[in-house]
C-alpha positions as CSV (number, residue, x, y, z in Angstrom):
1,M,50.7,-45.9,152.9
2,A,47.2,-46.9,151.6
3,E,45.6,-48.4,154.5
4,K,44.6,-46.2,157.4
5,D,45.7,-47.4,161.1
6,T,45.3,-46.0,164.3
7,K,49.1,-46.8,165.6
8,P,51.6,-44.4,164.0
9,V,54.1,-45.9,161.9
10,T,58.0,-46.1,162.9
11,V,60.0,-42.9,162.2
12,Y,63.5,-43.2,161.0
13,L,66.4,-40.9,161.1
14,D,68.3,-39.6,158.0
15,E,71.8,-39.3,159.1
16,E,72.9,-36.8,156.4
17,T,70.2,-34.4,156.4
18,D,68.9,-35.0,160.1
19,L,65.3,-34.9,158.5
20,H,63.0,-37.8,160.2
21,Y,60.9,-39.8,157.4
22,I,58.4,-42.8,157.3
23,K,58.5,-45.6,154.6
24,G,55.5,-46.3,152.8
25,V,55.2,-49.1,149.8
26,T,56.5,-46.9,147.2
27,K,57.4,-43.8,148.8
28,I,59.3,-41.9,151.6
29,L,58.0,-39.1,153.1
30,F,60.0,-36.6,155.2
31,D,58.8,-34.6,157.9
32,N,59.7,-31.4,155.7
33,G,56.7,-32.7,153.4
34,V,58.8,-33.8,150.5
35,V,58.1,-37.4,149.0
36,V,60.9,-39.2,147.0
37,D,61.0,-42.6,145.7
38,R,61.6,-45.5,148.3
39,A,63.6,-47.8,145.8
40,R,66.0,-45.0,144.8
41,F,66.1,-43.5,148.3
42,E,67.0,-47.3,149.8
43,S,69.7,-47.7,147.0
44,Y,71.5,-44.4,147.8
45,V,71.6,-45.8,151.5
46,A,72.8,-49.0,150.9
47,K,75.4,-47.5,148.6
48,K,76.2,-44.8,151.2
49,M,75.4,-42.1,148.8
50,P,74.3,-38.5,150.0
51,T,70.4,-38.4,150.3
52,S,70.3,-34.8,149.8
53,P,70.3,-34.9,146.2
54,L,66.9,-36.7,146.2
55,I,65.4,-34.2,148.5
56,K,66.4,-31.3,146.7
57,E,65.3,-33.1,143.3
58,A,61.8,-33.4,145.2
59,L,61.5,-30.2,146.2
60,A,62.0,-28.7,143.1
61,D,59.0,-31.1,141.5
62,P,55.6,-29.0,142.8
63,A,54.1,-33.0,142.9
64,S,56.6,-33.9,145.4
65,T,56.0,-31.5,148.2
66,G,53.1,-30.2,150.2
67,F,52.2,-33.1,152.1
68,D,51.4,-33.5,156.0
69,F,53.9,-35.6,157.8
70,D,51.9,-35.9,161.2
71,Y,48.8,-37.0,159.4
72,A,50.4,-39.7,157.1
73,R,52.3,-40.9,160.3
74,R,48.8,-41.3,162.2
75,A,46.6,-42.1,159.1
76,R,49.2,-44.3,157.1
77,E,48.0,-42.3,154.1
78,L,49.5,-39.3,151.8
79,K,47.3,-36.1,152.1
80,R,48.6,-32.4,151.4
81,K,48.5,-29.8,153.7
82,S,45.6,-27.5,153.2
83,D,47.7,-24.1,153.2
84,T,50.9,-25.5,151.2
85,P,51.0,-24.1,147.9
86,V,51.5,-26.5,145.2
87,A,54.1,-24.7,142.9
88,K,57.4,-24.9,141.7
89,I,60.2,-23.9,144.5
90,E,63.0,-22.2,143.0
91,E,65.3,-22.4,146.3
92,P,65.4,-24.9,148.9
93,P,63.5,-23.7,152.3
94,V,65.6,-23.7,155.2
95,V,64.0,-27.1,157.1
96,E,63.4,-26.8,160.9
97,V,63.7,-30.4,162.4
98,A,61.2,-30.3,165.2
99,P,62.2,-32.5,168.3
100,P,60.5,-35.9,168.0
101,V,57.0,-36.3,169.8
102,D,56.5,-38.3,172.8
103,I,55.2,-41.2,170.9
104,L,58.1,-41.6,169.2
105,V,59.9,-42.5,172.3
106,K,57.3,-44.9,173.0
107,E,57.8,-46.9,169.4
108,T,58.6,-50.6,170.1
109,E,59.5,-51.4,166.4
110,E,62.8,-49.5,166.4
111,K,65.2,-47.7,168.6
112,P,63.6,-44.5,170.4
113,I,64.8,-41.6,168.2
114,P,66.1,-39.1,171.0
115,E,68.7,-42.0,172.2
116,A,69.5,-43.3,168.8
117,H,70.1,-39.9,167.5
118,K,72.6,-39.2,170.2
119,A,74.2,-42.0,169.4
120,K,74.2,-41.7,165.8
121,A,75.3,-38.1,166.0
122,L,78.3,-39.0,168.1
123,F,79.7,-41.7,165.7
124,S,78.6,-39.4,162.7
125,S,80.6,-36.5,164.2
126,V,83.8,-38.7,164.5
127,S,83.3,-40.8,161.2
128,S,83.0,-37.8,159.5
129,M,86.5,-36.1,160.3
130,N,89.2,-36.5,157.5
131,D,92.4,-37.6,158.4
132,S,94.2,-34.3,158.7
133,E,91.2,-33.3,161.5
134,V,92.1,-36.6,163.1
135,I,95.9,-36.2,163.4
136,L,95.6,-32.4,164.6
137,G,93.0,-33.7,167.1
138,I,95.7,-36.1,168.3
139,I,98.5,-33.9,168.3
140,G,96.3,-31.2,170.2
141,V,95.2,-33.7,172.9
142,F,98.7,-35.2,173.4
143,S,100.3,-31.9,173.6
144,M,97.9,-30.7,176.3
145,V,98.9,-33.7,178.4
146,M,102.6,-32.7,178.1
147,S,101.7,-29.2,178.5
148,M,100.0,-29.7,182.0
149,Y,102.8,-32.2,183.0
150,H,105.4,-29.6,182.8
151,S,103.2,-26.9,184.2
152,F,102.4,-29.2,187.3
153,T,105.9,-29.9,187.6
154,F,106.7,-26.1,187.7
155,L,103.9,-25.3,190.1
156,T,105.0,-28.0,192.4
157,G,108.7,-27.6,192.2
158,S,107.6,-23.8,193.2
159,G,106.1,-25.1,196.3
160,K,102.6,-25.4,195.6
161,P,100.2,-28.4,196.9
162,V,99.9,-31.3,194.5
163,W,96.2,-30.6,194.3
164,V,96.6,-27.0,193.8
165,A,99.3,-27.6,190.9
166,F,96.9,-30.2,189.1
167,I,93.9,-28.1,188.9
168,T,95.8,-24.7,188.1
169,S,97.8,-26.7,185.0
170,M,94.6,-28.3,184.1
171,I,92.5,-25.0,183.9
172,M,95.1,-23.1,182.0
173,V,95.8,-25.9,179.6
174,L,92.2,-26.2,178.8
175,F,91.5,-22.3,178.6
176,A,94.7,-21.7,176.0
177,A,93.3,-24.8,174.1
178,T,90.0,-23.1,173.4
179,A,90.4,-19.4,174.3
180,F,91.1,-18.5,170.5
181,H,88.1,-20.6,169.2
182,S,85.9,-18.9,171.4
183,S,87.3,-15.6,170.9
184,K,86.5,-16.2,167.0
185,Q,83.2,-17.0,167.8
186,F,82.7,-13.3,169.1
187,F,84.4,-11.6,166.2
188,V,82.4,-13.9,163.6
189,A,79.0,-12.9,165.3
190,N,79.9,-9.2,165.7
191,I,78.5,-9.6,168.9
192,R,80.7,-8.2,172.1
193,A,83.9,-8.1,170.4
194,V,85.4,-6.9,173.4
195,F,85.1,-10.4,175.1
196,G,86.6,-11.7,171.9
197,L,89.7,-9.7,172.4
198,L,89.9,-10.2,175.8
199,L,90.0,-13.8,175.3
200,T,92.3,-13.2,172.9
201,V,95.2,-11.3,175.0
202,I,94.3,-13.8,178.2
203,G,95.1,-16.6,176.0
204,I,98.5,-15.0,174.9
205,G,99.4,-14.2,178.3
206,V,98.3,-18.0,179.5
207,V,100.5,-19.5,176.4
208,F,103.4,-17.6,177.4
209,Y,103.1,-18.6,180.8
210,L,103.1,-22.4,179.8
211,V,106.1,-21.7,177.5
212,F,108.1,-20.3,180.5
213,S,107.0,-23.1,183.1
214,T,108.2,-25.9,179.9
215,I,111.5,-24.1,179.3
216,A,112.1,-24.1,183.3
217,V,111.6,-27.6,183.7
218,N,113.4,-28.6,180.9
219,Y,116.0,-26.2,181.7
220,D,116.4,-27.6,185.1
221,Q,116.2,-31.8,184.0
222,F,118.9,-31.0,181.6
223,T,120.9,-29.4,183.9
224,V,120.7,-31.9,186.2
225,K,121.4,-34.8,183.7
226,E,124.4,-32.5,182.7
227,L,125.8,-32.4,186.0
228,I,125.7,-36.0,186.3
229,K,127.4,-36.7,183.4
230,Q,130.4,-33.8,184.2
231,T,131.1,-35.3,187.3
232,T,131.1,-38.9,185.7
233,A,133.6,-37.5,183.3
234,V,135.7,-35.7,186.2
235,E,135.8,-38.8,188.3
236,S,137.2,-41.0,185.4
237,S,139.9,-38.6,184.3
238,Q,143.3,-40.0,185.0
239,A,144.8,-36.5,185.2
240,V,142.4,-35.7,188.0
241,K,142.8,-38.9,189.9
242,T,146.8,-37.9,189.8
243,V,146.3,-34.2,191.2
244,D,143.9,-35.3,194.0
245,N,146.8,-38.1,194.8
246,S,149.0,-35.4,195.3
247,I,146.6,-33.4,197.3
248,S,146.2,-36.3,199.5
249,T,149.7,-36.9,200.0
250,N,150.3,-33.3,200.8
251,D,147.6,-33.4,203.1
252,T,149.1,-36.5,205.1
253,A,152.4,-34.5,205.1
254,L,150.6,-31.3,206.6
255,A,149.1,-33.2,209.2
256,Q,152.5,-35.0,210.1
257,V,154.5,-31.7,210.4
258,S,151.6,-29.9,212.3
259,A,152.1,-32.6,214.8
260,D,155.5,-32.2,214.9
261,I,155.1,-28.3,215.6
262,D,153.0,-28.8,218.5
263,S,155.6,-31.0,219.9
264,Y,158.4,-29.2,219.3
265,R,156.6,-25.9,220.7
266,K,155.7,-28.3,223.9
267,D,159.6,-29.1,224.1
268,S,160.6,-25.3,224.0
269,D,158.4,-24.3,226.5
270,V,159.5,-27.1,228.8
271,W,163.1,-26.7,228.7
272,Q,162.6,-23.0,228.8
273,A,161.0,-23.4,231.9
274,T,163.9,-25.5,233.0
275,M,166.2,-22.9,232.2
276,S,164.3,-20.2,233.9
277,Q,164.4,-22.3,237.1
278,N,168.1,-22.8,237.1
279,S,169.2,-19.6,235.8
280,T,171.1,-18.4,239.2
281,P,175.0,-19.3,238.7
282,D,176.8,-20.4,241.6
283,E,179.7,-18.6,243.9
284,N,181.9,-19.1,241.0
285,G,179.6,-17.7,238.2
286,K,178.8,-21.1,236.7
287,F,175.4,-22.3,236.0
288,S,174.3,-25.7,236.6
289,I,174.5,-28.8,234.6
290,V,170.8,-28.5,234.6
291,Y,170.9,-25.1,233.0
292,S,173.2,-26.2,230.5
293,V,171.3,-29.5,229.3
294,A,167.9,-27.5,229.2
295,S,170.0,-24.5,227.3
296,R,170.9,-26.9,224.7
297,N,167.5,-28.8,224.4
298,Y,166.0,-25.6,224.3
299,T,168.2,-24.4,221.2
300,L,167.3,-27.7,219.4
301,A,163.7,-27.6,220.0
302,Q,163.5,-24.1,218.7
303,T,165.9,-25.1,215.3
304,N,163.5,-28.1,214.8
305,L,160.5,-25.7,215.2
306,K,161.8,-23.5,212.7
307,A,162.3,-26.3,209.9
308,A,159.0,-27.7,210.9
309,I,157.1,-24.5,210.5
310,A,159.2,-23.9,207.0
311,K,158.3,-27.3,206.1
312,R,154.5,-26.4,206.6
313,D,154.4,-23.4,204.8
314,A,155.9,-25.0,201.7
315,L,153.4,-27.6,202.0
316,Y,150.6,-25.2,202.0
317,N,152.1,-23.3,199.2
318,A,152.4,-26.9,197.2
319,K,148.7,-27.3,197.9
320,T,147.5,-23.8,196.9
321,V,149.4,-25.2,193.6
322,Q,147.9,-28.5,193.4
323,I,144.1,-27.0,193.8
324,E,144.5,-24.4,190.9
325,K,146.0,-27.1,188.8
326,K,142.9,-29.3,189.8
327,D,140.8,-26.7,188.7
328,T,142.6,-26.5,185.3
329,V,142.3,-30.4,184.8
330,V,138.7,-30.6,185.8
331,E,137.9,-27.8,183.2
332,T,139.9,-29.9,180.6
333,A,137.9,-33.2,181.3
334,K,134.8,-31.1,181.3
335,A,135.6,-29.8,177.9
336,G,137.1,-32.8,176.7
337,R,133.9,-34.4,177.1
338,E,132.2,-34.3,173.4
339,T,128.6,-33.6,173.4
340,V,126.1,-32.9,170.7
341,Y,126.0,-29.0,171.6
342,T,129.9,-29.1,171.6
343,L,129.9,-30.7,168.0
344,M,127.1,-28.7,166.4
345,S,128.8,-25.7,168.1
346,S,131.9,-26.7,166.2
347,K,130.2,-27.0,163.2
348,I,127.8,-24.1,162.7
349,G,129.9,-21.7,164.8
350,I,126.9,-21.0,167.1
351,K,127.6,-20.8,171.0
352,E,127.0,-24.1,172.9
353,S,124.9,-22.1,175.4
354,T,122.6,-20.7,172.6
355,I,122.5,-24.1,171.1
356,R,121.3,-25.6,174.3
357,F,118.5,-22.6,175.0
358,I,116.9,-23.3,171.4
359,V,116.8,-27.3,172.6
360,Y,115.1,-26.0,175.6
361,T,112.5,-23.8,173.6
362,I,111.7,-26.3,170.9
363,P,109.6,-28.4,173.4
364,A,107.8,-25.6,175.0
365,T,107.0,-23.8,171.5
366,F,105.6,-27.1,170.3
367,F,103.6,-28.5,173.4
368,D,102.3,-25.1,174.4
369,V,101.8,-23.3,171.1
370,V,100.6,-26.2,168.7
371,S,98.3,-27.6,171.5
372,P,95.9,-24.4,171.3
373,L,96.8,-24.1,167.3
374,A,95.9,-27.6,166.4
375,L,92.8,-27.8,168.6
376,S,91.9,-24.4,167.3
377,I,92.5,-25.7,163.6
378,V,90.1,-28.9,164.4
379,L,87.4,-26.9,165.7
380,L,87.4,-24.3,162.9
381,L,87.1,-27.3,160.3
382,R,84.4,-28.6,162.2
383,D,82.5,-25.4,162.0
384,E,83.1,-25.0,158.4
385,Q,81.8,-28.8,158.0
386,K,78.8,-28.3,159.9
387,K,77.9,-25.1,157.9
388,R,78.3,-27.1,154.6
389,K,76.1,-29.7,155.8
390,E,73.5,-27.2,156.9
391,E,73.7,-25.4,153.3
392,K,72.9,-28.9,151.5
393,V,69.4,-29.2,152.1
């Protein structure tokens, strides 16, 4: 930076310290007025080493501080600020990075600083995340998606319109994912702590609702599948088929005897009417042949009717027994189908219904509790990382 020039030099951005700097032949000048050796600086950059130690070292040397960055950018030569004391600095000052001036946007030798800063900041934010943060972030995002699915399914199953269910589930899941981290900001800053408490209480309520909706959806889905499996097991049971055949045969016999009963009743009525019409004896006190035939046929019809009714009653009793037997056989077929729940119940001595409840609850606890927990941890770690980065310079 020995020659003067009316055209401002190129301004670069140090990604680690967020300080802007310009390059001279042998020196690097930062916008906080610090000068470092260019060869050392570029060596650090090439090896991807932190540059903040160089700046701290220069801040401790009065000969390397107090230079006018704006003047050097315009005039291409080093000059100290008249009001900057040349003395040893025991503690590095907090550097305020001013936003790039308009002329930097017009710089043609390199990318404009504002756009480059945004792109580099985004890349730096992602690349600086450690493995645990990346994994927790992925878990949190996918848990949010699953939580939204269960909440959406629960709401649509309760009769809500699709668009209402989608917006509601999305808002609730996003709120649950950020409420606890946001409440922490209020508590740490000691400003309006009541808002932090309110966010925490509402966040717990939303998480509880999401857990309930996930349990409800899992229960409904598992119950439907379990009923289908039980139905298949019952239909394939030979004992159930035998009882069904007996009931079917009984129903056929009942239909036939019911028809016989109707026929005998009609015959009885006909012969009884004939007897009534010919019930007057002749002058010798004898009934006509028609009366005698009608009387004999009426008696026979009544006998057959009573026998048919007795048979019908017996068939009804047999059907009742068969139905009760079928209920027992069906329950036996259901119980005979071994599932993972019955297996675990027999091994650990816990009721099958309790094991099912635990299975229904685990996904809800994971998706709806781990989602806000994982994302809150990621945001907390990012805050700590940002704080440590700011303290480096």
